[in-house]
C-alpha positions as CSV (number, residue, x, y, z in Angstrom):
1,X,19.5,11.9,-5.3
2,X,20.3,12.4,-8.8
3,X,21.0,9.6,-10.9
4,X,24.1,9.3,-12.6
5,X,23.7,9.6,-16.5
6,X,25.5,7.9,-19.1
7,X,27.4,10.5,-21.5
8,X,27.6,9.4,-25.3
9,X,31.5,7.7,-24.6
10,X,29.9,5.6,-21.9
11,X,27.0,4.7,-23.7
12,X,29.5,3.5,-26.8
13,X,31.6,1.4,-24.4
14,X,28.9,-0.3,-22.6
15,X,27.2,-1.1,-26.2
16,X,29.8,-3.4,-27.3
17,X,29.5,-5.7,-24.7
18,X,27.4,-8.7,-25.8
19,X,25.3,-8.5,-22.4
20,X,23.7,-5.5,-23.1
21,X,20.3,-5.5,-24.5
22,X,20.1,-1.5,-24.8
23,X,21.3,1.2,-23.3
24,X,20.3,5.0,-22.7
25,X,21.6,7.6,-20.9
26,X,19.3,6.7,-18.1
27,X,19.9,3.3,-18.1
28,X,21.2,-0.4,-18.8
29,X,18.7,-3.1,-20.3
30,X,20.9,-6.7,-19.8
31,X,20.2,-9.9,-22.0
32,X,18.4,-12.6,-20.3
33,X,21.6,-14.7,-20.7
34,X,23.9,-12.4,-18.4
35,X,21.1,-12.5,-15.9
36,X,21.5,-16.7,-15.9
37,X,25.3,-16.1,-15.7
38,X,24.9,-13.6,-13.2
39,X,22.5,-15.9,-10.8
40,X,24.7,-19.3,-11.3
41,X,27.8,-17.4,-10.2
42,X,26.2,-15.5,-7.4
43,X,25.0,-18.4,-6.1
44,X,28.6,-20.2,-6.6
45,X,29.8,-17.3,-4.2
46,X,31.0,-14.6,-6.4
47,X,30.4,-11.3,-5.6
48,X,28.1,-9.0,-8.0
49,X,31.3,-6.4,-8.5
50,X,33.4,-9.6,-9.6
51,X,30.4,-11.3,-12.0
52,X,30.0,-8.0,-13.8
53,X,33.8,-7.1,-14.4
54,X,34.3,-10.7,-15.4
55,X,31.9,-10.5,-18.2
56,X,33.4,-7.1,-19.6
57,X,31.5,-5.0,-17.7
58,X,33.4,-1.2,-16.2
59,X,32.1,-0.7,-12.4
60,X,33.6,2.9,-13.0
61,X,31.2,3.5,-15.9
62,X,28.1,1.5,-14.9
63,X,28.3,2.4,-11.2
64,X,28.4,0.0,-8.5
65,X,24.8,1.1,-6.8
66,X,23.5,0.2,-10.4
67,X,25.3,-3.4,-9.7
68,X,24.1,-3.8,-6.1
69,X,20.4,-3.1,-7.2
70,X,20.3,-5.2,-10.5
71,X,21.9,-7.9,-8.1
72,X,19.1,-7.5,-5.7
73,X,16.2,-7.1,-8.1
74,X,17.2,-10.1,-10.1
75,X,17.6,-12.5,-7.0
76,X,14.4,-11.7,-5.7
77,X,13.0,-12.8,-9.1
78,X,15.1,-15.6,-9.1
79,X,13.5,-16.9,-5.6
80,X,10.1,-16.1,-6.3
81,X,9.8,-17.3,-10.0
82,X,13.3,-19.3,-11.0
83,X,14.8,-19.0,-14.1
84,X,11.7,-17.5,-16.0
85,X,11.6,-14.6,-13.4
86,X,14.9,-13.3,-15.1
87,X,13.2,-12.6,-18.5
88,X,12.6,-9.2,-19.5
89,X,8.8,-9.3,-20.7
90,X,8.4,-6.0,-21.3
91,X,7.9,-6.6,-24.8
92,X,5.5,-9.2,-24.1
93,X,3.3,-6.7,-22.3
94,X,3.2,-3.6,-24.5
95,X,0.5,-2.3,-26.7
96,X,-3.4,-2.1,-25.9
97,X,-5.0,-5.0,-24.0
98,X,-7.2,-6.9,-26.0
99,X,-10.9,-5.5,-25.5
100,X,-13.6,-7.9,-26.1
101,X,-17.3,-7.2,-25.7
102,X,-19.7,-10.3,-24.5
103,X,-23.1,-9.7,-25.8
């Protein structure tokens, strides 16, 4: 099933949201702050769609499937590792690994 790609107009709309860390035609990276807000609100009984909408996201642009998958991913990470599980660690793990030779 093909993934919905964002148009230039949709990218511009989403990039204006303070909770968007980065965006491309293929996906959105949300800020760690938004992930923490999401978990707190979700634990208080709010639905994922409502949380996204209340924080300035247009569900018609993002797509409900993306919302549901992000919600599931964040809840799983939070249950496993707490707030630290919500951090975007990709920049921490980039580049070559340090290689040391032992004599």
